[in-house]
C-alpha angles and dihedrals in degrees: 000000000000091000091048092051092050091045089056093048090052089051090053092045092053089063088065105033142359117276122208123183126209107194100196117192099335134016107154134142107351089011091059091041090065095038099052095074097058124111089243132010121207126194136178118243093262100031110143106229144151114047088154098178147096132223137173129209122197113181122214113205096166095115092042093053093044102040101033103031102022092235126139129179136226125181147187118214136178097216135031094252101031091116096041111147095024111154094222097073140033121262117260119232090257091051091050089055091050092053093044091050090052092050091048092049094050091045091052090051091048092052092047091053091051093044092052095044096045094036094236131130121258094245092058093045090051090052091059096034125062092117096299121146128216138194117246092257093052091043089058091049092054095043103255092113131041102203142005109235150114131268089267090054088053091050090051090049095052090047089053092048089050090048093238131139126216093269093057099064145034131206123242121188123207130239087034113243118246121227119252090253092051091051091052093047094046091051091046093051093049091047093049092046092050093047092050093049092048091050093048099041105026126246096274095050091044090055090050091052091050090051091050090051090052092050091051089054090053095056110122094013125110111253135202104178140145112253096246141050122234123214129189120229124191 
């Protein structure tokens, strides 16, 4: 979903100005999903890219819970598939078909995005997709990348597409880089604050407070976590 949202924003942006992507070291799967719609795509020689594919994993811990922990599960549900995907039981054949249909649908959308962005037909995209990854050089050979070049090469390209010279623009990086002095001071302040809190509250209470802070940050976000927290003691 995040890749689809960014893909759409790039599509809207391209109506107003040229968009050039520099893929850096890695731009595979969702990274390539959002890159494929640019006016030009740059990659380094060894950039890992492609991975046009979709998969779904649904764990089944029923035997583990029963045989190792002595735990079994019962449930009450309001619809036949309300608990579909639960990790305490195997998928039924119908549920497997639901998941497979979802994977196939997302994969088809992914391929269509790439086909439209790279101006290739779906059959060809499928032949180089299927989850495979490519180096930047091979990606250029098969049409997933336009040019081999650095970030600066991509900047020069977008300036050229926008018909601008070097005096007409400036570069802004986000998030903004902190100076060396700022990095030192920020780290020093955090270290001092942590040490003071540990001394005042004790190590165990300090850990509890940190865990509470983490939980508050998770509110409203989907979670997939183990039901305990591990700590290392030396």
